[in-house]
mmCIF file of the N, C-alpha and C atoms, coordinates in Angstrom:
data_MODEL
# 
_entry.id   MODEL 
# 
loop_
_atom_site.group_PDB 
_atom_site.id 
_atom_site.type_symbol 
_atom_site.label_atom_id 
_atom_site.label_alt_id 
_atom_site.label_comp_id 
_atom_site.label_asym_id 
_atom_site.label_entity_id 
_atom_site.label_seq_id 
_atom_site.pdbx_PDB_ins_code 
_atom_site.Cartn_x 
_atom_site.Cartn_y 
_atom_site.Cartn_z 
_atom_site.occupancy 
_atom_site.B_iso_or_equiv 
_atom_site.pdbx_formal_charge 
_atom_site.auth_seq_id 
_atom_site.auth_comp_id 
_atom_site.auth_asym_id 
_atom_site.auth_atom_id 
_atom_site.pdbx_PDB_model_num 
ATOM 1   N N  . MET A 1 1  ? 0.775  -1.137  -0.010  1.00 0.00 ? 1  MET A N  1 
ATOM 2   C CA . MET A 1 1  ? 0.042  0.110   -0.122  1.00 0.00 ? 1  MET A CA 1 
ATOM 3   C C  . MET A 1 1  ? 1.029  1.104   0.112   1.00 0.00 ? 1  MET A C  1 
ATOM 4   N N  . ILE A 1 2  ? 0.556  2.285   -0.709  1.00 0.00 ? 2  ILE A N  1 
ATOM 5   C CA . ILE A 1 2  ? 1.506  3.646   -1.346  1.00 0.00 ? 2  ILE A CA 1 
ATOM 6   C C  . ILE A 1 2  ? 0.368  4.575   -0.579  1.00 0.00 ? 2  ILE A C  1 
ATOM 7   N N  . THR A 1 3  ? 1.361  4.935   0.385   1.00 0.00 ? 3  THR A N  1 
ATOM 8   C CA . THR A 1 3  ? 0.369  6.558   0.876   1.00 0.00 ? 3  THR A CA 1 
ATOM 9   C C  . THR A 1 3  ? 1.036  7.479   0.572   1.00 0.00 ? 3  THR A C  1 
ATOM 10  N N  . THR A 1 4  ? 0.790  8.453   0.521   1.00 0.00 ? 4  THR A N  1 
ATOM 11  C CA . THR A 1 4  ? 0.694  10.225  -0.084  1.00 0.00 ? 4  THR A CA 1 
ATOM 12  C C  . THR A 1 4  ? 1.406  11.034  1.339   1.00 0.00 ? 4  THR A C  1 
ATOM 13  N N  . LEU A 1 5  ? 1.213  10.488  2.342   1.00 0.00 ? 5  LEU A N  1 
ATOM 14  C CA . LEU A 1 5  ? 1.469  11.547  3.312   1.00 0.00 ? 5  LEU A CA 1 
ATOM 15  C C  . LEU A 1 5  ? 2.525  11.917  3.607   1.00 0.00 ? 5  LEU A C  1 
ATOM 16  N N  . ALA A 1 6  ? 3.420  11.318  3.382   1.00 0.00 ? 6  ALA A N  1 
ATOM 17  C CA . ALA A 1 6  ? 4.965  11.442  3.361   1.00 0.00 ? 6  ALA A CA 1 
ATOM 18  C C  . ALA A 1 6  ? 5.387  11.450  1.888   1.00 0.00 ? 6  ALA A C  1 
ATOM 19  N N  . TRP A 1 7  ? 4.616  11.737  0.659   1.00 0.00 ? 7  TRP A N  1 
ATOM 20  C CA . TRP A 1 7  ? 5.501  11.928  -0.456  1.00 0.00 ? 7  TRP A CA 1 
ATOM 21  C C  . TRP A 1 7  ? 6.583  12.762  -0.777  1.00 0.00 ? 7  TRP A C  1 
ATOM 22  N N  . ARG A 1 8  ? 7.516  12.396  -0.888  1.00 0.00 ? 8  ARG A N  1 
ATOM 23  C CA . ARG A 1 8  ? 8.757  13.529  -1.342  1.00 0.00 ? 8  ARG A CA 1 
ATOM 24  C C  . ARG A 1 8  ? 8.918  13.281  -2.615  1.00 0.00 ? 8  ARG A C  1 
ATOM 25  N N  . PRO A 1 9  ? 8.473  14.599  -3.646  1.00 0.00 ? 9  PRO A N  1 
ATOM 26  C CA . PRO A 1 9  ? 8.798  14.203  -5.011  1.00 0.00 ? 9  PRO A CA 1 
ATOM 27  C C  . PRO A 1 9  ? 10.008 14.298  -5.653  1.00 0.00 ? 9  PRO A C  1 
ATOM 28  N N  . PHE A 1 10 ? 10.876 14.540  -5.102  1.00 0.00 ? 10 PHE A N  1 
ATOM 29  C CA . PHE A 1 10 ? 12.311 14.685  -5.477  1.00 0.00 ? 10 PHE A CA 1 
ATOM 30  C C  . PHE A 1 10 ? 13.044 13.482  -4.982  1.00 0.00 ? 10 PHE A C  1 
ATOM 31  N N  . LEU A 1 11 ? 12.385 13.001  -3.757  1.00 0.00 ? 11 LEU A N  1 
ATOM 32  C CA . LEU A 1 11 ? 13.384 11.469  -3.202  1.00 0.00 ? 11 LEU A CA 1 
ATOM 33  C C  . LEU A 1 11 ? 12.327 10.507  -3.772  1.00 0.00 ? 11 LEU A C  1 
ATOM 34  N N  . ASP A 1 12 ? 11.308 10.337  -3.818  1.00 0.00 ? 12 ASP A N  1 
ATOM 35  C CA . ASP A 1 12 ? 10.242 9.607   -4.345  1.00 0.00 ? 12 ASP A CA 1 
ATOM 36  C C  . ASP A 1 12 ? 9.844  9.817   -5.372  1.00 0.00 ? 12 ASP A C  1 
ATOM 37  N N  . PRO A 1 13 ? 9.908  9.747   -6.588  1.00 0.00 ? 13 PRO A N  1 
ATOM 38  C CA . PRO A 1 13 ? 9.080  10.237  -7.646  1.00 0.00 ? 13 PRO A CA 1 
ATOM 39  C C  . PRO A 1 13 ? 8.074  9.367   -8.368  1.00 0.00 ? 13 PRO A C  1 
ATOM 40  N N  . ILE A 1 14 ? 7.276  9.898   -8.923  1.00 0.00 ? 14 ILE A N  1 
ATOM 41  C CA . ILE A 1 14 ? 5.732  8.758   -9.141  1.00 0.00 ? 14 ILE A CA 1 
ATOM 42  C C  . ILE A 1 14 ? 6.553  7.941   -10.600 1.00 0.00 ? 14 ILE A C  1 
ATOM 43  N N  . ASN A 1 15 ? 6.037  6.780   -10.650 1.00 0.00 ? 15 ASN A N  1 
ATOM 44  C CA . ASN A 1 15 ? 7.175  5.889   -11.772 1.00 0.00 ? 15 ASN A CA 1 
ATOM 45  C C  . ASN A 1 15 ? 5.368  6.360   -12.959 1.00 0.00 ? 15 ASN A C  1 
ATOM 46  N N  . LEU A 1 16 ? 6.038  7.137   -14.093 1.00 0.00 ? 16 LEU A N  1 
ATOM 47  C CA . LEU A 1 16 ? 5.470  7.187   -14.870 1.00 0.00 ? 16 LEU A CA 1 
ATOM 48  C C  . LEU A 1 16 ? 6.170  6.957   -16.132 1.00 0.00 ? 16 LEU A C  1 
ATOM 49  N N  . HIS A 1 17 ? 7.005  6.393   -16.106 1.00 0.00 ? 17 HIS A N  1 
ATOM 50  C CA . HIS A 1 17 ? 8.065  5.765   -17.473 1.00 0.00 ? 17 HIS A CA 1 
ATOM 51  C C  . HIS A 1 17 ? 7.017  5.643   -18.372 1.00 0.00 ? 17 HIS A C  1 
ATOM 52  N N  . ASP A 1 18 ? 6.133  5.094   -18.374 1.00 0.00 ? 18 ASP A N  1 
ATOM 53  C CA . ASP A 1 18 ? 4.999  4.414   -19.645 1.00 0.00 ? 18 ASP A CA 1 
ATOM 54  C C  . ASP A 1 18 ? 4.289  5.487   -20.149 1.00 0.00 ? 18 ASP A C  1 
ATOM 55  N N  . TRP A 1 19 ? 4.310  6.536   -19.447 1.00 0.00 ? 19 TRP A N  1 
ATOM 56  C CA . TRP A 1 19 ? 3.371  7.816   -19.777 1.00 0.00 ? 19 TRP A CA 1 
ATOM 57  C C  . TRP A 1 19 ? 4.129  8.876   -20.446 1.00 0.00 ? 19 TRP A C  1 
ATOM 58  N N  . TRP A 1 20 ? 5.430  8.791   -20.244 1.00 0.00 ? 20 TRP A N  1 
ATOM 59  C CA . TRP A 1 20 ? 6.098  10.188  -20.520 1.00 0.00 ? 20 TRP A CA 1 
ATOM 60  C C  . TRP A 1 20 ? 5.621  10.845  -21.630 1.00 0.00 ? 20 TRP A C  1 
ATOM 61  N N  . TYR A 1 21 ? 5.439  10.392  -22.632 1.00 0.00 ? 21 TYR A N  1 
ATOM 62  C CA . TYR A 1 21 ? 5.191  11.327  -24.135 1.00 0.00 ? 21 TYR A CA 1 
ATOM 63  C C  . TYR A 1 21 ? 3.836  12.054  -23.591 1.00 0.00 ? 21 TYR A C  1 
ATOM 64  N N  . LEU A 1 22 ? 2.933  11.682  -22.607 1.00 0.00 ? 22 LEU A N  1 
ATOM 65  C CA . LEU A 1 22 ? 1.409  12.361  -22.507 1.00 0.00 ? 22 LEU A CA 1 
ATOM 66  C C  . LEU A 1 22 ? 2.147  13.742  -21.631 1.00 0.00 ? 22 LEU A C  1 
ATOM 67  N N  . LEU A 1 23 ? 3.038  13.714  -20.738 1.00 0.00 ? 23 LEU A N  1 
ATOM 68  C CA . LEU A 1 23 ? 3.870  14.875  -20.276 1.00 0.00 ? 23 LEU A CA 1 
ATOM 69  C C  . LEU A 1 23 ? 4.335  15.665  -21.085 1.00 0.00 ? 23 LEU A C  1 
ATOM 70  N N  . LEU A 1 24 ? 4.587  15.226  -22.386 1.00 0.00 ? 24 LEU A N  1 
ATOM 71  C CA . LEU A 1 24 ? 5.158  16.427  -23.317 1.00 0.00 ? 24 LEU A CA 1 
ATOM 72  C C  . LEU A 1 24 ? 4.130  17.760  -23.620 1.00 0.00 ? 24 LEU A C  1 
ATOM 73  N N  . PHE A 1 25 ? 3.095  17.225  -23.595 1.00 0.00 ? 25 PHE A N  1 
ATOM 74  C CA . PHE A 1 25 ? 2.102  18.254  -24.024 1.00 0.00 ? 25 PHE A CA 1 
ATOM 75  C C  . PHE A 1 25 ? 1.888  19.401  -22.939 1.00 0.00 ? 25 PHE A C  1 
ATOM 76  N N  . PRO A 1 26 ? 1.876  19.028  -21.596 1.00 0.00 ? 26 PRO A N  1 
ATOM 77  C CA . PRO A 1 26 ? 1.855  20.284  -20.511 1.00 0.00 ? 26 PRO A CA 1 
ATOM 78  C C  . PRO A 1 26 ? 2.962  20.668  -20.663 1.00 0.00 ? 26 PRO A C  1 
ATOM 79  N N  . LEU A 1 27 ? 4.056  20.146  -20.584 1.00 0.00 ? 27 LEU A N  1 
ATOM 80  C CA . LEU A 1 27 ? 5.212  20.592  -20.192 1.00 0.00 ? 27 LEU A CA 1 
ATOM 81  C C  . LEU A 1 27 ? 5.296  21.695  -21.358 1.00 0.00 ? 27 LEU A C  1 
ATOM 82  N N  . ALA A 1 28 ? 5.614  21.669  -22.677 1.00 0.00 ? 28 ALA A N  1 
ATOM 83  C CA . ALA A 1 28 ? 5.944  22.458  -23.910 1.00 0.00 ? 28 ALA A CA 1 
ATOM 84  C C  . ALA A 1 28 ? 4.392  23.562  -23.959 1.00 0.00 ? 28 ALA A C  1 
ATOM 85  N N  . LEU A 1 29 ? 3.194  23.378  -23.140 1.00 0.00 ? 29 LEU A N  1 
ATOM 86  C CA . LEU A 1 29 ? 2.220  24.398  -23.309 1.00 0.00 ? 29 LEU A CA 1 
ATOM 87  C C  . LEU A 1 29 ? 2.831  25.385  -21.938 1.00 0.00 ? 29 LEU A C  1 
ATOM 88  N N  . GLY A 1 30 ? 3.349  25.063  -20.887 1.00 0.00 ? 30 GLY A N  1 
ATOM 89  C CA . GLY A 1 30 ? 3.916  25.542  -20.043 1.00 0.00 ? 30 GLY A CA 1 
ATOM 90  C C  . GLY A 1 30 ? 5.004  26.091  -20.069 1.00 0.00 ? 30 GLY A C  1 
ATOM 91  N N  . ILE A 1 31 ? 5.743  26.337  -20.429 1.00 0.00 ? 31 ILE A N  1 
ATOM 92  C CA . ILE A 1 31 ? 7.226  26.641  -21.257 1.00 0.00 ? 31 ILE A CA 1 
ATOM 93  C C  . ILE A 1 31 ? 6.801  27.695  -22.474 1.00 0.00 ? 31 ILE A C  1 
ATOM 94  N N  . SER A 1 32 ? 5.644  27.258  -23.132 1.00 0.00 ? 32 SER A N  1 
ATOM 95  C CA . SER A 1 32 ? 5.700  28.576  -24.114 1.00 0.00 ? 32 SER A CA 1 
ATOM 96  C C  . SER A 1 32 ? 4.638  29.646  -23.580 1.00 0.00 ? 32 SER A C  1 
ATOM 97  N N  . LEU A 1 33 ? 4.025  29.131  -22.641 1.00 0.00 ? 33 LEU A N  1 
ATOM 98  C CA . LEU A 1 33 ? 3.130  30.270  -21.856 1.00 0.00 ? 33 LEU A CA 1 
ATOM 99  C C  . LEU A 1 33 ? 4.060  30.860  -20.960 1.00 0.00 ? 33 LEU A C  1 
ATOM 100 N N  . THR A 1 34 ? 5.094  30.880  -20.767 1.00 0.00 ? 34 THR A N  1 
ATOM 101 C CA . THR A 1 34 ? 6.022  31.507  -19.942 1.00 0.00 ? 34 THR A CA 1 
ATOM 102 C C  . THR A 1 34 ? 6.979  32.358  -20.588 1.00 0.00 ? 34 THR A C  1 
ATOM 103 N N  . TYR A 1 35 ? 7.247  31.433  -21.914 1.00 0.00 ? 35 TYR A N  1 
ATOM 104 C CA . TYR A 1 35 ? 8.600  32.358  -22.667 1.00 0.00 ? 35 TYR A CA 1 
ATOM 105 C C  . TYR A 1 35 ? 7.554  33.668  -23.303 1.00 0.00 ? 35 TYR A C  1 
ATOM 106 N N  . ARG A 1 36 ? 6.574  33.205  -24.137 1.00 0.00 ? 36 ARG A N  1 
ATOM 107 C CA . ARG A 1 36 ? 5.833  34.365  -24.640 1.00 0.00 ? 36 ARG A CA 1 
ATOM 108 C C  . ARG A 1 36 ? 5.114  35.442  -23.575 1.00 0.00 ? 36 ARG A C  1 
ATOM 109 N N  . ALA A 1 37 ? 4.766  34.955  -22.341 1.00 0.00 ? 37 ALA A N  1 
ATOM 110 C CA . ALA A 1 37 ? 4.540  36.350  -21.585 1.00 0.00 ? 37 ALA A CA 1 
ATOM 111 C C  . ALA A 1 37 ? 5.665  37.365  -21.277 1.00 0.00 ? 37 ALA A C  1 
ATOM 112 N N  . VAL A 1 38 ? 6.986  36.548  -20.993 1.00 0.00 ? 38 VAL A N  1 
ATOM 113 C CA . VAL A 1 38 ? 8.216  37.429  -21.090 1.00 0.00 ? 38 VAL A CA 1 
ATOM 114 C C  . VAL A 1 38 ? 8.344  38.031  -22.001 1.00 0.00 ? 38 VAL A C  1 
ATOM 115 N N  . ARG A 1 39 ? 8.326  37.349  -23.670 1.00 0.00 ? 39 ARG A N  1 
ATOM 116 C CA . ARG A 1 39 ? 8.943  37.663  -24.602 1.00 0.00 ? 39 ARG A CA 1 
ATOM 117 C C  . ARG A 1 39 ? 7.992  38.462  -25.552 1.00 0.00 ? 39 ARG A C  1 
ATOM 118 N N  . GLN A 1 40 ? 6.883  38.666  -25.255 1.00 0.00 ? 40 GLN A N  1 
ATOM 119 C CA . GLN A 1 40 ? 5.791  39.533  -26.166 1.00 0.00 ? 40 GLN A CA 1 
ATOM 120 C C  . GLN A 1 40 ? 5.773  41.007  -25.544 1.00 0.00 ? 40 GLN A C  1 
ATOM 121 N N  . THR A 1 41 ? 5.393  41.751  -26.736 1.00 0.00 ? 41 THR A N  1 
ATOM 122 C CA . THR A 1 41 ? 5.367  42.879  -26.548 1.00 0.00 ? 41 THR A CA 1 
ATOM 123 C C  . THR A 1 41 ? 3.965  43.595  -25.850 1.00 0.00 ? 41 THR A C  1 
ATOM 124 N N  . SER A 1 42 ? 3.045  43.020  -26.410 1.00 0.00 ? 42 SER A N  1 
ATOM 125 C CA . SER A 1 42 ? 1.797  43.272  -26.520 1.00 0.00 ? 42 SER A CA 1 
ATOM 126 C C  . SER A 1 42 ? 0.842  41.949  -26.515 1.00 0.00 ? 42 SER A C  1 
ATOM 127 N N  . MET A 1 43 ? -0.512 41.605  -25.660 1.00 0.00 ? 43 MET A N  1 
ATOM 128 C CA . MET A 1 43 ? -1.127 40.605  -25.463 1.00 0.00 ? 43 MET A CA 1 
ATOM 129 C C  . MET A 1 43 ? -1.637 40.485  -27.191 1.00 0.00 ? 43 MET A C  1 
ATOM 130 N N  . ASP A 1 44 ? -1.776 41.015  -28.054 1.00 0.00 ? 44 ASP A N  1 
ATOM 131 C CA . ASP A 1 44 ? -2.549 41.024  -29.262 1.00 0.00 ? 44 ASP A CA 1 
ATOM 132 C C  . ASP A 1 44 ? -1.682 39.505  -29.897 1.00 0.00 ? 44 ASP A C  1 
ATOM 133 N N  . GLY A 1 45 ? -2.801 38.835  -30.400 1.00 0.00 ? 45 GLY A N  1 
ATOM 134 C CA . GLY A 1 45 ? -2.272 37.537  -31.164 1.00 0.00 ? 45 GLY A CA 1 
ATOM 135 C C  . GLY A 1 45 ? -1.214 36.255  -29.664 1.00 0.00 ? 45 GLY A C  1 
ATOM 136 N N  . TYR A 1 46 ? -1.260 36.602  -28.721 1.00 0.00 ? 46 TYR A N  1 
ATOM 137 C CA . TYR A 1 46 ? -0.729 35.966  -27.653 1.00 0.00 ? 46 TYR A CA 1 
ATOM 138 C C  . TYR A 1 46 ? -1.273 34.547  -27.657 1.00 0.00 ? 46 TYR A C  1 
ATOM 139 N N  . PRO A 1 47 ? -2.560 34.217  -27.524 1.00 0.00 ? 47 PRO A N  1 
ATOM 140 C CA . PRO A 1 47 ? -3.192 33.045  -27.667 1.00 0.00 ? 47 PRO A CA 1 
ATOM 141 C C  . PRO A 1 47 ? -2.516 31.758  -28.915 1.00 0.00 ? 47 PRO A C  1 
ATOM 142 N N  . ARG A 1 48 ? -2.231 32.326  -30.254 1.00 0.00 ? 48 ARG A N  1 
ATOM 143 C CA . ARG A 1 48 ? -1.872 32.288  -31.341 1.00 0.00 ? 48 ARG A CA 1 
ATOM 144 C C  . ARG A 1 48 ? -0.366 32.023  -31.169 1.00 0.00 ? 48 ARG A C  1 
ATOM 145 N N  . ALA A 1 49 ? 0.161  32.572  -30.760 1.00 0.00 ? 49 ALA A N  1 
ATOM 146 C CA . ALA A 1 49 ? 1.723  32.725  -30.492 1.00 0.00 ? 49 ALA A CA 1 
ATOM 147 C C  . ALA A 1 49 ? 2.372  31.316  -29.553 1.00 0.00 ? 49 ALA A C  1 
ATOM 148 N N  . VAL A 1 50 ? 1.240  31.263  -28.518 1.00 0.00 ? 50 VAL A N  1 
ATOM 149 C CA . VAL A 1 50 ? 1.754  30.251  -27.617 1.00 0.00 ? 50 VAL A CA 1 
ATOM 150 C C  . VAL A 1 50 ? 1.290  29.219  -28.058 1.00 0.00 ? 50 VAL A C  1 
ATOM 151 N N  . LEU A 1 51 ? 0.262  28.831  -28.824 1.00 0.00 ? 51 LEU A N  1 
ATOM 152 C CA . LEU A 1 51 ? 0.042  27.628  -29.341 1.00 0.00 ? 51 LEU A CA 1 
ATOM 153 C C  . LEU A 1 51 ? 0.808  27.117  -30.794 1.00 0.00 ? 51 LEU A C  1 
ATOM 154 N N  . SER A 1 52 ? 1.383  27.973  -31.030 1.00 0.00 ? 52 SER A N  1 
ATOM 155 C CA . SER A 1 52 ? 2.691  28.139  -32.520 1.00 0.00 ? 52 SER A CA 1 
ATOM 156 C C  . SER A 1 52 ? 3.771  27.356  -31.560 1.00 0.00 ? 52 SER A C  1 
ATOM 157 N N  . LEU A 1 53 ? 4.281  28.038  -30.632 1.00 0.00 ? 53 LEU A N  1 
ATOM 158 C CA . LEU A 1 53 ? 5.352  27.543  -29.945 1.00 0.00 ? 53 LEU A CA 1 
ATOM 159 C C  . LEU A 1 53 ? 5.378  26.221  -29.291 1.00 0.00 ? 53 LEU A C  1 
ATOM 160 N N  . THR A 1 54 ? 3.989  26.020  -28.957 1.00 0.00 ? 54 THR A N  1 
ATOM 161 C CA . THR A 1 54 ? 3.671  24.665  -28.540 1.00 0.00 ? 54 THR A CA 1 
ATOM 162 C C  . THR A 1 54 ? 4.152  23.595  -29.353 1.00 0.00 ? 54 THR A C  1 
ATOM 163 N N  . GLY A 1 55 ? 3.367  23.837  -30.343 1.00 0.00 ? 55 GLY A N  1 
ATOM 164 C CA . GLY A 1 55 ? 3.689  22.960  -31.424 1.00 0.00 ? 55 GLY A CA 1 
ATOM 165 C C  . GLY A 1 55 ? 5.070  22.902  -32.192 1.00 0.00 ? 55 GLY A C  1 
ATOM 166 N N  . GLN A 1 56 ? 5.814  23.755  -31.944 1.00 0.00 ? 56 GLN A N  1 
ATOM 167 C CA . GLN A 1 56 ? 7.182  23.751  -32.620 1.00 0.00 ? 56 GLN A CA 1 
ATOM 168 C C  . GLN A 1 56 ? 7.886  23.068  -31.489 1.00 0.00 ? 56 GLN A C  1 
ATOM 169 N N  . ILE A 1 57 ? 7.670  22.816  -30.224 1.00 0.00 ? 57 ILE A N  1 
ATOM 170 C CA . ILE A 1 57 ? 8.317  22.591  -28.916 1.00 0.00 ? 57 ILE A CA 1 
ATOM 171 C C  . ILE A 1 57 ? 8.086  20.838  -29.223 1.00 0.00 ? 57 ILE A C  1 
ATOM 172 N N  . ILE A 1 58 ? 6.581  20.591  -29.655 1.00 0.00 ? 58 ILE A N  1 
ATOM 173 C CA . ILE A 1 58 ? 6.524  19.072  -29.565 1.00 0.00 ? 58 ILE A CA 1 
ATOM 174 C C  . ILE A 1 58 ? 7.216  18.505  -30.799 1.00 0.00 ? 58 ILE A C  1 
ATOM 175 N N  . VAL A 1 59 ? 7.052  19.180  -32.134 1.00 0.00 ? 59 VAL A N  1 
ATOM 176 C CA . VAL A 1 59 ? 7.677  18.693  -33.405 1.00 0.00 ? 59 VAL A CA 1 
ATOM 177 C C  . VAL A 1 59 ? 9.208  18.484  -33.043 1.00 0.00 ? 59 VAL A C  1 
ATOM 178 N N  . GLY A 1 60 ? 9.630  19.471  -32.641 1.00 0.00 ? 60 GLY A N  1 
ATOM 179 C CA . GLY A 1 60 ? 10.851 19.624  -32.200 1.00 0.00 ? 60 GLY A CA 1 
ATOM 180 C C  . GLY A 1 60 ? 11.259 18.301  -31.381 1.00 0.00 ? 60 GLY A C  1 
ATOM 181 N N  . ILE A 1 61 ? 10.888 18.081  -30.172 1.00 0.00 ? 61 ILE A N  1 
ATOM 182 C CA . ILE A 1 61 ? 11.282 16.982  -29.241 1.00 0.00 ? 61 ILE A CA 1 
ATOM 183 C C  . ILE A 1 61 ? 10.909 15.733  -29.991 1.00 0.00 ? 61 ILE A C  1 
ATOM 184 N N  . SER A 1 62 ? 9.779  15.787  -31.224 1.00 0.00 ? 62 SER A N  1 
ATOM 185 C CA . SER A 1 62 ? 9.588  14.220  -31.641 1.00 0.00 ? 62 SER A CA 1 
ATOM 186 C C  . SER A 1 62 ? 10.561 14.136  -32.698 1.00 0.00 ? 62 SER A C  1 
ATOM 187 N N  . ALA A 1 63 ? 10.792 15.193  -33.212 1.00 0.00 ? 63 ALA A N  1 
ATOM 188 C CA . ALA A 1 63 ? 12.133 14.908  -34.145 1.00 0.00 ? 63 ALA A CA 1 
ATOM 189 C C  . ALA A 1 63 ? 13.414 14.779  -33.774 1.00 0.00 ? 63 ALA A C  1 
ATOM 190 N N  . LEU A 1 64 ? 13.905 15.475  -32.503 1.00 0.00 ? 64 LEU A N  1 
ATOM 191 C CA . LEU A 1 64 ? 14.992 14.514  -31.571 1.00 0.00 ? 64 LEU A CA 1 
ATOM 192 C C  . LEU A 1 64 ? 14.875 12.969  -31.554 1.00 0.00 ? 64 LEU A C  1 
ATOM 193 N N  . GLY A 1 65 ? 13.555 12.575  -30.885 1.00 0.00 ? 65 GLY A N  1 
ATOM 194 C CA . GLY A 1 65 ? 13.428 11.645  -30.543 1.00 0.00 ? 65 GLY A CA 1 
ATOM 195 C C  . GLY A 1 65 ? 13.787 10.489  -31.628 1.00 0.00 ? 65 GLY A C  1 
ATOM 196 N N  . VAL A 1 66 ? 13.196 10.576  -32.809 1.00 0.00 ? 66 VAL A N  1 
ATOM 197 C CA . VAL A 1 66 ? 13.231 9.897   -33.919 1.00 0.00 ? 66 VAL A CA 1 
ATOM 198 C C  . VAL A 1 66 ? 14.946 10.006  -34.570 1.00 0.00 ? 66 VAL A C  1 
ATOM 199 N N  . ALA A 1 67 ? 15.352 10.819  -34.304 1.00 0.00 ? 67 ALA A N  1 
ATOM 200 C CA . ALA A 1 67 ? 16.813 10.756  -35.089 1.00 0.00 ? 67 ALA A CA 1 
ATOM 201 C C  . ALA A 1 67 ? 17.538 10.476  -33.854 1.00 0.00 ? 67 ALA A C  1 
ATOM 202 N N  . SER A 1 68 ? 17.507 10.231  -32.557 1.00 0.00 ? 68 SER A N  1 
ATOM 203 C CA . SER A 1 68 ? 17.992 9.572   -31.799 1.00 0.00 ? 68 SER A CA 1 
ATOM 204 C C  . SER A 1 68 ? 17.781 8.080   -31.762 1.00 0.00 ? 68 SER A C  1 
ATOM 205 N N  . TYR A 1 69 ? 16.913 7.675   -32.179 1.00 0.00 ? 69 TYR A N  1 
ATOM 206 C CA . TYR A 1 69 ? 16.359 6.534   -32.638 1.00 0.00 ? 69 TYR A CA 1 
ATOM 207 C C  . TYR A 1 69 ? 17.314 5.704   -33.924 1.00 0.00 ? 69 TYR A C  1 
ATOM 208 N N  . ILE A 1 70 ? 17.353 6.517   -34.771 1.00 0.00 ? 70 ILE A N  1 
ATOM 209 C CA . ILE A 1 70 ? 17.716 6.136   -36.099 1.00 0.00 ? 70 ILE A CA 1 
ATOM 210 C C  . ILE A 1 70 ? 19.124 5.931   -35.549 1.00 0.00 ? 70 ILE A C  1 
ATOM 211 N N  . VAL A 1 71 ? 20.204 6.841   -34.882 1.00 0.00 ? 71 VAL A N  1 
ATOM 212 C CA . VAL A 1 71 ? 21.334 6.919   -34.558 1.00 0.00 ? 71 VAL A CA 1 
ATOM 213 C C  . VAL A 1 71 ? 21.419 5.409   -33.577 1.00 0.00 ? 71 VAL A C  1 
ATOM 214 N N  . ILE A 1 72 ? 20.774 5.514   -32.787 1.00 0.00 ? 72 ILE A N  1 
ATOM 215 C CA . ILE A 1 72 ? 21.175 4.470   -31.588 1.00 0.00 ? 72 ILE A CA 1 
ATOM 216 C C  . ILE A 1 72 ? 20.622 2.706   -32.306 1.00 0.00 ? 72 ILE A C  1 
ATOM 217 N N  . ILE A 1 73 ? 19.678 2.607   -32.978 1.00 0.00 ? 73 ILE A N  1 
ATOM 218 C CA . ILE A 1 73 ? 19.134 1.815   -33.349 1.00 0.00 ? 73 ILE A CA 1 
ATOM 219 C C  . ILE A 1 73 ? 19.945 1.014   -34.619 1.00 0.00 ? 73 ILE A C  1 
ATOM 220 N N  . VAL A 1 74 ? 20.114 2.225   -35.733 1.00 0.00 ? 74 VAL A N  1 
ATOM 221 C CA . VAL A 1 74 ? 20.351 1.594   -36.870 1.00 0.00 ? 74 VAL A CA 1 
ATOM 222 C C  . VAL A 1 74 ? 21.767 1.795   -37.181 1.00 0.00 ? 74 VAL A C  1 
ATOM 223 N N  . LEU A 1 75 ? 21.913 3.165   -36.789 1.00 0.00 ? 75 LEU A N  1 
ATOM 224 C CA . LEU A 1 75 ? 23.976 3.503   -37.135 1.00 0.00 ? 75 LEU A CA 1 
ATOM 225 C C  . LEU A 1 75 ? 24.626 2.991   -36.370 1.00 0.00 ? 75 LEU A C  1 
ATOM 226 N N  . VAL A 1 76 ? 24.182 2.835   -34.836 1.00 0.00 ? 76 VAL A N  1 
ATOM 227 C CA . VAL A 1 76 ? 25.741 2.043   -34.486 1.00 0.00 ? 76 VAL A CA 1 
ATOM 228 C C  . VAL A 1 76 ? 25.762 0.823   -34.471 1.00 0.00 ? 76 VAL A C  1 
ATOM 229 N N  . PRO A 1 77 ? 24.771 0.149   -34.586 1.00 0.00 ? 77 PRO A N  1 
ATOM 230 C CA . PRO A 1 77 ? 25.072 -1.492  -34.884 1.00 0.00 ? 77 PRO A CA 1 
ATOM 231 C C  . PRO A 1 77 ? 25.515 -1.630  -36.156 1.00 0.00 ? 77 PRO A C  1 
ATOM 232 N N  . MET A 1 78 ? 25.256 -0.640  -37.311 1.00 0.00 ? 78 MET A N  1 
ATOM 233 C CA . MET A 1 78 ? 26.243 -0.773  -38.421 1.00 0.00 ? 78 MET A CA 1 
ATOM 234 C C  . MET A 1 78 ? 27.672 -0.349  -38.213 1.00 0.00 ? 78 MET A C  1 
ATOM 235 N N  . LEU A 1 79 ? 28.091 0.413   -37.428 1.00 0.00 ? 79 LEU A N  1 
ATOM 236 C CA . LEU A 1 79 ? 29.209 1.020   -36.924 1.00 0.00 ? 79 LEU A CA 1 
ATOM 237 C C  . LEU A 1 79 ? 30.373 0.074   -36.390 1.00 0.00 ? 79 LEU A C  1 
ATOM 238 N N  . THR A 1 80 ? 29.498 -0.726  -35.170 1.00 0.00 ? 80 THR A N  1 
ATOM 239 C CA . THR A 1 80 ? 30.307 -1.458  -34.283 1.00 0.00 ? 80 THR A CA 1 
ATOM 240 C C  . THR A 1 80 ? 29.563 -2.805  -34.641 1.00 0.00 ? 80 THR A C  1 
ATOM 241 N N  . PRO A 1 81 ? 29.796 -3.428  -35.329 1.00 0.00 ? 81 PRO A N  1 
ATOM 242 C CA . PRO A 1 81 ? 29.069 -4.954  -35.687 1.00 0.00 ? 81 PRO A CA 1 
ATOM 243 C C  . PRO A 1 81 ? 29.405 -6.089  -34.111 1.00 0.00 ? 81 PRO A C  1 
ATOM 244 N N  . MET A 1 82 ? 28.345 -6.453  -33.811 1.00 0.00 ? 82 MET A N  1 
ATOM 245 C CA . MET A 1 82 ? 28.919 -7.345  -32.863 1.00 0.00 ? 82 MET A CA 1 
ATOM 246 C C  . MET A 1 82 ? 29.462 -9.239  -33.261 1.00 0.00 ? 82 MET A C  1 
ATOM 247 N N  . PRO A 1 83 ? 30.604 -8.982  -32.573 1.00 0.00 ? 83 PRO A N  1 
ATOM 248 C CA . PRO A 1 83 ? 31.177 -10.498 -32.702 1.00 0.00 ? 83 PRO A CA 1 
ATOM 249 C C  . PRO A 1 83 ? 30.408 -11.522 -32.340 1.00 0.00 ? 83 PRO A C  1 
ATOM 250 N N  . GLN A 1 84 ? 30.351 -12.713 -33.167 1.00 0.00 ? 84 GLN A N  1 
ATOM 251 C CA . GLN A 1 84 ? 29.362 -13.814 -33.051 1.00 0.00 ? 84 GLN A CA 1 
ATOM 252 C C  . GLN A 1 84 ? 30.336 -15.239 -32.848 1.00 0.00 ? 84 GLN A C  1 
# 
């Protein structure tokens, strides 16, 4: 039985390794909201700018994931063949 009375976020993290990709959306939205609130001079077009930056972050992280998958799964075994 797990109790949350003495939960210490940095010492006892929640096990969400299987659901990490669902946490990408709120993380990207939070970064976009904060960045645009600081950098934008007026609130005209603020929601559109936030959604645009959120999409760019999600596409960028996904592209980095695909690129690292290709490097690790495809290219590294070609460069260092396993002895048989």
